[in-house]
N, C-alpha and C positions, 0 to 999 in steps of 0.2 A: 414761422415766426410772430407772423401779423397777427395771427388768432392765439398762441401762444401770450402774447407779449397781451393783447385781449381782457383775455381772463384771466390775466396775473392781475391786471390794474382791476379786474371786479374784484376779485378774493380782498386788493391790497384794499378796495374802498370799504369793504364789509369787516376786514379785517386788519386794519393798519400795521399790527409788530407781528405779522405772521412772514417769519424769517423766509419757509420756502416760497411763498409766493412772491419773494423781493428775488430769490435766487431765478425763481423762472424768471423773473422779467430782467433780470440783466440779462441772463444767456438771450432773452430774444431779441436784446436791443446790443449784444455783442453781436450777433445772427444778422441783423439789420443794418451794420454797421454802423450804429449810432451812438460810439466809442465815449465821448462826452456824455452825454449819459448815464450810459454802462459805468464810468467810472463813480461819475456823481453815485449815485445808489449804491455800491459796491465798498465806496470807501465812506459811507455814515452806516455801512451794517457792519462794519470792522471796526469803526469808531466804535460804534455801538458793543459790538461782542468782538474783543480784539484777535479771540481762536477759533472764531468763525472756520472752520476750513474748508466749507464749500465756498468761502467769502473771498475766501485767503485764494484761494486755486483762480480762481474766476480772477481776480486782480493782477495775477500773474500771468496770466493768459494775454489780458488786454494791454497788459504791458508788453510783450511780444507781439501783438498784430500790432500795435503801434511802436514797435522797435525802439524801444524803451528793456534793449535788451539786460541793460545793468540793475535794475531795477525787478524783469521777471528774473535774473540770478538772485537777486536777494530773495525772492519773493517766494521761488521752488523752492530754495535752502533751508529756508525760515518751514516750510511746510516740513519739506524730508525730516531735520530734526525734531520739530517739534512731535510728529506725528509720523514714525517710522515707520508702521504698518501701511500706513498710506504709502501705495507707490506712485499717485498721481505727480507725487515731488522731486522723486527719482526719477521717473520719463521728463518732465517739464525741463529739470537740470541738463537732463544730457541734449535735449533738443536744443538748449541757450547755448549749448558746449558745442553744438553742430551748424545752428545757426551763426553762430561765429567766430567760425573755423578752428575752431579746438575740438576737434574729432578727437582725435586722442583721448583725451579726459571724458567724451561721452563713451568713450569703450571704454576705462578704467572703470569709470564710476558704473557701468550696468555688469562688468565683470567679477569687482567686487560684490556686487550684491550676489549675482550668481553665485558666486564662492560662499556666500553667508548661505544662502537658498536654494541650490541645488533643483530642488524640486520642485521651485516657482517657471510654471509656464510662460507664465505675463510677462516675466524678468530675461525668462531664453526670448522670445518671440523680438521683445524689448531691444537685446543683443544680438542677436540676425539680423532683424530691420536695420541696424544701426552698421553692421556691419557690410551689407552691401550698401548703405548710405555712403560708404566713408571706403569703399571700393577694396575689400575684403572676401573677396565672396567665394572662395571655398574656404575659410572661415566661419562663415555665415550659414555655405551649405552644413557643416558641422552642426551649426546650432539647432538647425531646423529640422535635419535627419535625426540627432536626439529627441529632439521635440515628438517625431514622427511614431518615434517607439511605442511613447502610450499613446497615439490619436491618428494609427496607419490608417484608417477610413479620412481624414479632413484632406479631403481635396484644396481646402487652400494651404496646408501645406504642401502638399505637391506641388504647387502652384507655385512658389515661392521659391522650392527646389531649383526650379525650372526655370523659372525669373536669373537663380543665382547665375544659373550652371550657364543661361545663353550668355550674360553679362560675362562672364569667366570666360567667353570663347568656345563653351565647350558645348553645340548644338547637339552632337549623335547624347548625351548627356541628360540635358535638359529635352528634347524631344521625349524619351522613355518619361520624363515625371509627369510633363504635357500629358501625354499619353497615358498614365495611370491617374490622373487628375479627372481627365474626361473620363473613364471609365467608374471612376465613384460617384462624379455628379454627372450623370449625359446631358440633364435640363440647362448643367449653366453654361452660359455662353463662353464666360472668363477662359 
């Protein structure tokens, strides 16, 4: 992030109006936990270009980092409603719901999106991950297994099934999927 910040500053010095460099700068500042400067940068971008999706997304993330969950929720919701194909708003909103102990809402919005778009692997993964986080392990296994049908050689998916089984108290099933993952990716220490 420090190098990214350095390069972004050099680019901005040469071309102060290049928004992509400002987005990189704000991202680097957030990673370096310089939230105050990142917020200033992002708020200026949003002021100049109110509908800039990346700036709005980073600002909502920054609100999450600073535990400003009401603002983060509003930011992710706005991103979701103004640009529905961009799933970052949906995933961010689900994260807000989980972090504010509204886990059922997180499940509901992801489940509703999956019903609208049943072939979305990203939404299915997010739903599976959310189900694991809220302790609904068997349902998570079901989501992951559906995803495995079209990605049978994904060691990551097999590991996710194994972890869900392990958390559900089913070590034999967990072992089978960890073993499959090991066979699919023998050099992966996970």
